[in-house]
KEMAR-653446 format. One line per field, with one value per atom (N, C-alpha, C, CB): residue number from 1; residue in one letter; atom name; x, y, z. Coordinates in steps of 0.1 Angstrom, whole numbers. Glycine has a CB too. Layout:
<pts>
nr (NUM|...)
rest (A|...)
atom (CA|...)
xx (X|...)
yy (Y|...)
zz (Z|...)
</pts>
This chain:
<pts>
nr (1|1|1|1|2|2|2|2|3|3|3|3|4|4|4|4|5|5|5|5|6|6|6|6|7|7|7|7|8|8|8|8|9|9|9|9|10|10|10|10|11|11|11|11|12|12|12|12|13|13|13|13|14|14|14|14|15|15|15|15|16|16|16|16|17|17|17|17|18|18|18|18|19|19|19|19|20|20|20|20|21|21|21|21|22|22|22|22|23|23|23|23|24|24|24|24|25|25|25|25|26|26|26|26|27|27|27|27|28|28|28|28|29|29|29|29|30|30|30|30|31|31|31|31|32|32|32|32|33|33|33|33|34|34|34|34|35|35|35|35|36|36|36|36|37|37|37|37|38|38|38|38|39|39|39|39|40|40|40|40|41|41|41|41|42|42|42|42|43|43|43|43|44|44|44|44|45|45|45|45|46|46|46|46|47|47|47|47|48|48|48|48|49|49|49|49|50|50|50|50|51|51|51|51|52|52|52|52|53|53|53|53|54|54|54|54|55|55|55|55|56|56|56|56|57|57|57|57|58|58|58|58|59|59|59|59|60|60|60|60|61|61|61|61|62|62|62|62|63|63|63|63|64|64|64|64|65|65|65|65|66|66|66|66|67|67|67|67|68|68|68|68|69|69|69|69|70|70|70|70|71|71|71|71|72|72|72|72|73|73|73|73|74|74|74|74|75|75|75|75|76|76|76|76|77|77|77|77|78|78|78|78|79|79|79|79|80|80|80|80|81|81|81|81|82|82|82|82|83|83|83|83|84|84|84|84|85|85|85|85|86|86|86|86|87|87|87|87|88|88|88|88|89|89|89|89|90|90|90|90|91|91|91|91|92|92|92|92|93|93|93|93|94|94|94|94|95|95|95|95|96|96|96|96|97|97|97|97|98|98|98|98|99|99|99|99|100|100|100|100|101|101|101|101|102|102|102|102|103|103|103|103|104|104|104|104|105|105|105|105|106|106|106|106|107|107|107|107|108|108|108|108|109|109|109|109|110|110|110|110|111|111|111|111|112|112|112|112|113|113|113|113|114|114|114|114|115|115|115|115|116|116|116|116|117|117|117|117|118|118|118|118|119|119|119|119|120|120|120|120|121|121|121|121|122|122|122|122)
rest (V|V|V|V|Q|Q|Q|Q|L|L|L|L|V|V|V|V|E|E|E|E|S|S|S|S|G|G|G|G|G|G|G|G|G|G|G|G|L|L|L|L|V|V|V|V|Q|Q|Q|Q|A|A|A|A|G|G|G|G|G|G|G|G|S|S|S|S|L|L|L|L|R|R|R|R|L|L|L|L|S|S|S|S|C|C|C|C|A|A|A|A|A|A|A|A|S|S|S|S|G|G|G|G|S|S|S|S|T|T|T|T|F|F|F|F|S|S|S|S|I|I|I|I|N|N|N|N|A|A|A|A|M|M|M|M|G|G|G|G|W|W|W|W|Y|Y|Y|Y|R|R|R|R|Q|Q|Q|Q|A|A|A|A|P|P|P|P|G|G|G|G|E|E|E|E|Q|Q|Q|Q|R|R|R|R|E|E|E|E|L|L|L|L|V|V|V|V|A|A|A|A|T|T|T|T|I|I|I|I|T|T|T|T|S|S|S|S|G|G|G|G|G|G|G|G|G|G|G|G|S|S|S|S|T|T|T|T|S|S|S|S|Y|Y|Y|Y|A|A|A|A|D|D|D|D|S|S|S|S|V|V|V|V|K|K|K|K|G|G|G|G|R|R|R|R|F|F|F|F|T|T|T|T|I|I|I|I|S|S|S|S|R|R|R|R|D|D|D|D|N|N|N|N|A|A|A|A|K|K|K|K|N|N|N|N|T|T|T|T|M|M|M|M|Y|Y|Y|Y|L|L|L|L|Q|Q|Q|Q|M|M|M|M|N|N|N|N|S|S|S|S|L|L|L|L|K|K|K|K|P|P|P|P|E|E|E|E|D|D|D|D|T|T|T|T|A|A|A|A|V|V|V|V|Y|Y|Y|Y|Y|Y|Y|Y|C|C|C|C|N|N|N|N|A|A|A|A|D|D|D|D|V|V|V|V|E|E|E|E|T|T|T|T|Y|Y|Y|Y|G|G|G|G|S|S|S|S|S|S|S|S|W|W|W|W|A|A|A|A|R|R|R|R|R|R|R|R|W|W|W|W|Y|Y|Y|Y|W|W|W|W|G|G|G|G|Q|Q|Q|Q|G|G|G|G|T|T|T|T|Q|Q|Q|Q|V|V|V|V|T|T|T|T|V|V|V|V|S|S|S|S|S|S|S|S)
atom (N|CA|C|CB|N|CA|C|CB|N|CA|C|CB|N|CA|C|CB|N|CA|C|CB|N|CA|C|CB|N|CA|C|CB|N|CA|C|CB|N|CA|C|CB|N|CA|C|CB|N|CA|C|CB|N|CA|C|CB|N|CA|C|CB|N|CA|C|CB|N|CA|C|CB|N|CA|C|CB|N|CA|C|CB|N|CA|C|CB|N|CA|C|CB|N|CA|C|CB|N|CA|C|CB|N|CA|C|CB|N|CA|C|CB|N|CA|C|CB|N|CA|C|CB|N|CA|C|CB|N|CA|C|CB|N|CA|C|CB|N|CA|C|CB|N|CA|C|CB|N|CA|C|CB|N|CA|C|CB|N|CA|C|CB|N|CA|C|CB|N|CA|C|CB|N|CA|C|CB|N|CA|C|CB|N|CA|C|CB|N|CA|C|CB|N|CA|C|CB|N|CA|C|CB|N|CA|C|CB|N|CA|C|CB|N|CA|C|CB|N|CA|C|CB|N|CA|C|CB|N|CA|C|CB|N|CA|C|CB|N|CA|C|CB|N|CA|C|CB|N|CA|C|CB|N|CA|C|CB|N|CA|C|CB|N|CA|C|CB|N|CA|C|CB|N|CA|C|CB|N|CA|C|CB|N|CA|C|CB|N|CA|C|CB|N|CA|C|CB|N|CA|C|CB|N|CA|C|CB|N|CA|C|CB|N|CA|C|CB|N|CA|C|CB|N|CA|C|CB|N|CA|C|CB|N|CA|C|CB|N|CA|C|CB|N|CA|C|CB|N|CA|C|CB|N|CA|C|CB|N|CA|C|CB|N|CA|C|CB|N|CA|C|CB|N|CA|C|CB|N|CA|C|CB|N|CA|C|CB|N|CA|C|CB|N|CA|C|CB|N|CA|C|CB|N|CA|C|CB|N|CA|C|CB|N|CA|C|CB|N|CA|C|CB|N|CA|C|CB|N|CA|C|CB|N|CA|C|CB|N|CA|C|CB|N|CA|C|CB|N|CA|C|CB|N|CA|C|CB|N|CA|C|CB|N|CA|C|CB|N|CA|C|CB|N|CA|C|CB|N|CA|C|CB|N|CA|C|CB|N|CA|C|CB|N|CA|C|CB|N|CA|C|CB|N|CA|C|CB|N|CA|C|CB|N|CA|C|CB|N|CA|C|CB|N|CA|C|CB|N|CA|C|CB|N|CA|C|CB|N|CA|C|CB|N|CA|C|CB|N|CA|C|CB|N|CA|C|CB|N|CA|C|CB|N|CA|C|CB|N|CA|C|CB|N|CA|C|CB|N|CA|C|CB|N|CA|C|CB|N|CA|C|CB|N|CA|C|CB|N|CA|C|CB|N|CA|C|CB)
xx (9|0|9|-10|5|13|3|19|9|2|9|0|2|9|2|9|9|4|6|10|-3|-1|-9|-7|-6|-13|-5|-25|7|15|20|27|26|32|35|22|37|40|27|52|24|12|15|-1|8|10|1|6|5|-3|-17|4|-26|-41|-46|-42|-38|-42|-47|-32|-50|-55|-48|-70|-48|-43|-51|-28|-52|-59|-50|-72|-47|-38|-46|-29|-41|-47|-38|-52|-43|-35|-43|-33|-37|-43|-36|-43|-44|-39|-41|-46|-31|-32|-26|-25|-30|-24|-35|-20|-34|-44|-49|-38|-61|-68|-65|-64|-70|-68|-80|-55|-80|-91|-84|-103|-89|-83|-92|-80|-86|-93|-91|-89|-86|-84|-73|-81|-73|-63|-60|-67|-48|-44|-34|-39|-33|-23|-13|-29|-1|10|18|19|26|35|48|28|58|71|78|80|81|88|103|84|112|126|130|134|138|143|133|148|121|110|106|98|99|94|81|91|78|66|54|66|44|33|20|32|10|-3|-11|-11|-17|-25|-40|-21|-44|-58|-60|-66|-71|-74|-89|-71|-91|-105|-107|-107|-119|-122|-126|-134|-127|-129|-141|-130|-152|-164|-164|-176|-155|-154|-164|-158|-170|-179|-173|-189|-161|-155|-141|-153|-138|-126|-120|-127|-107|-101|-90|-95|-86|-77|-67|-84|-55|-46|-52|-32|-50|-55|-50|-51|-38|-32|-39|-18|-47|-53|-68|-49|-74|-88|-95|-92|-105|-112|-107|-113|-95|-88|-87|-74|-84|-82|-94|-69|-97|-108|-103|-120|-104|-100|-112|-93|-111|-122|-116|-131|-125|-121|-132|-116|-127|-137|-133|-136|-140|-136|-137|-144|-146|-147|-135|-160|-128|-115|-103|-115|-105|-93|-85|-85|-91|-84|-88|-86|-78|-81|-76|-73|-83|-80|-77|-91|-70|-69|-70|-55|-82|-84|-78|-99|-69|-62|-65|-46|-72|-75|-68|-90|-68|-62|-48|-71|-40|-27|-18|-20|-9|0|14|-3|24|38|42|48|36|40|34|35|25|20|30|7|41|51|57|62|57|62|60|54|66|63|51|75|41|29|28|16|25|25|11|36|7|-5|-1|-14|-10|-8|-21|-3|-20|-32|-31|-36|-41|-42|-48|-50|-40|-44|-44|-35|-54|-55|-53|-68|-44|-42|-46|-27|-52|-57|-50|-72|-50|-44|-41|-31|-28|-24|-25|-10|-23|-24|-30|-11|-34|-40|-29|-53|-28|-19|-25|-6|-21|-26|-14|-37|-12|-1|-4|12|4|3|12|6|7|16|17|9|29|32|33|44|29|32|46|22|51|64|65|69|53|53|52|65|45|44|47|30|55|60|49|73|46|38|46|25|47|54|45|67|44|35|44|25|44|52|44|56|51|45|44|53)
yy (-12|0|12|0|22|35|46|37|56|68|80|71|87|98|111|96|121|134|143|140|153|164|176|159|187|200|210|196|206|215|227|208|237|248|260|252|271|283|292|291|298|306|317|298|328|340|337|353|343|342|347|351|339|342|334|356|328|321|307|320|299|285|275|285|263|252|240|249|231|218|207|217|199|187|175|185|166|153|142|152|131|119|107|116|102|91|78|94|68|54|46|48|38|28|15|34|5|-8|-18|-10|-30|-40|-47|-51|-49|-57|-51|-71|-39|-33|-26|-24|-23|-14|-5|-22|8|18|20|30|20|24|38|15|42|56|62|58|75|82|95|85|100|113|121|110|133|142|146|155|145|150|161|138|168|178|178|191|182|183|195|171|205|217|214|229|222|220|221|230|211|211|207|224|204|200|185|209|181|167|167|161|155|154|155|140|162|164|161|179|156|152|165|143|166|177|174|182|163|160|145|168|139|125|124|116|113|110|95|115|91|77|71|74|58|51|56|36|58|63|78|59|85|100|106|104|99|104|111|94|109|115|121|105|133|139|146|150|148|155|164|145|174|184|188|196|192|198|212|199|217|230|241|233|239|250|252|247|242|243|243|232|241|241|253|239|251|263|268|274|263|267|256|273|244|232|223|224|216|206|193|212|182|169|162|160|155|148|136|157|128|116|112|104|106|101|86|108|77|63|57|55|62|56|59|62|69|73|69|88|64|61|73|49|84|97|105|105|111|119|133|114|143|157|165|163|176|185|199|184|205|219|228|222|237|246|260|243|267|281|290|283|303|312|308|314|304|298|309|293|304|312|308|312|316|312|300|324|299|287|274|290|275|262|257|265|264|259|246|270|236|223|213|217|201|190|183|181|181|175|160|182|151|137|131|129|122|114|101|113|96|83|75|86|62|55|41|53|37|23|14|23|5|-2|-17|1|-24|-38|-43|-44|-53|-58|-73|-57|-77|-91|-97|-91|-110|-117|-131|-109|-134|-148|-148|-151|-136|-135|-121|-138|-120|-107|-100|-110|-87|-80|-66|-78|-60|-47|-39|-47|-27|-18|-4|-23|6|20|23|29|30|35|50|30|55|69|72|73|85|90|97|101|102|107|122|106|128|142|152|145|163|175|187|175|196|208|219|213|225|237|248|234|259|271|283|273|289|301|313|299|323|335|346|340|354|364|377|367)
zz (0|0|0|12|-8|-9|-5|-23|2|5|-1|21|-9|-16|-13|-32|-7|-4|-16|9|-17|-27|-22|-41|-28|-25|-17|-18|-13|-6|-15|1|-8|-16|-8|-27|-14|-8|-8|-15|4|4|14|9|12|22|34|15|45|57|55|68|60|58|46|55|39|27|30|17|20|22|13|19|17|9|12|12|3|5|2|-3|12|10|7|23|0|-3|0|-18|4|6|0|22|-11|-18|-15|-33|-12|-10|-22|3|-25|-36|-32|-48|-39|-37|-40|-22|-35|-39|-26|-48|-26|-15|-1|-15|2|15|19|14|32|37|47|44|48|57|69|49|80|93|95|105|107|110|102|125|100|92|100|78|97|103|95|117|99|93|105|87|102|111|104|115|111|105|113|104|106|112|107|110|116|112|115|121|108|109|124|101|129|142|153|145|148|158|156|155|166|165|157|180|151|144|153|136|149|158|151|163|158|153|150|163|138|134|135|120|130|129|127|119|131|129|124|141|118|113|114|99|118|119|106|129|105|93|85|95|91|84|83|91|89|88|98|74|107|116|128|121|131|142|138|154|142|139|152|128|152|163|157|173|165|160|171|154|167|177|180|171|192|196|187|210|182|173|160|171|156|142|143|134|155|156|151|171|143|138|125|147|121|109|99|112|104|95|96|99|85|85|78|77|85|79|74|90|63|57|49|48|44|36|27|45|16|6|4|-8|11|11|-3|21|-11|-25|-33|-32|-29|-37|-29|-40|-17|-8|-6|-14|-4|-3|10|-15|16|28|24|41|30|27|40|20|39|49|43|57|46|42|53|40|48|58|54|57|63|61|71|62|68|78|82|90|72|75|81|62|90|97|94|113|96|94|102|97|114|123|118|137|108|101|91|94|89|80|85|78|76|80|68|93|70|61|67|58|59|63|58|58|67|64|67|72|58|62|67|49|75|83|82|97|80|79|85|64|92|98|87|111|81|69|72|58|68|68|53|74|51|38|38|33|27|25|13|24|13|1|6|-4|5|10|25|5|31|46|49|52|61|66|74|75|73|81|84|73|94|98|103|109|98|102|98|96|104|100|89|113|79|68|69|55|63|62|47|70|44|31|32|27|20|19|24|5|25|30|19|38|22|13|20|6|14|21|20|15|32|33|38|41|31|36|36|27|47|49|51|60|42|44|51|30|58|66|58|79)
</pts>
């Protein structure tokens, strides 16, 4: 299973970006998903999570009211709508997914994407 993020870029403070995380592979299902971010010299931190059906979400205090996580299970894709961006939101954003794979055997593990850079200028 591969997770591929897209949608990052350079934006001015106050602007918006929409990140996507697309999962691909064969014979899998995705449970909970989440977005993390890591700024230079900092530890990776949790930004937002969403349950398998999308009915429950959670956010870091620093992004509440500005970011919205969602998912489209038919497309195996998760999104992060980021509004009112601030320079402190600058980081590499990673998606994370709890994935079950089926085939010759069953397995369950967390997968990471490669990350997408978000830079917010002041």
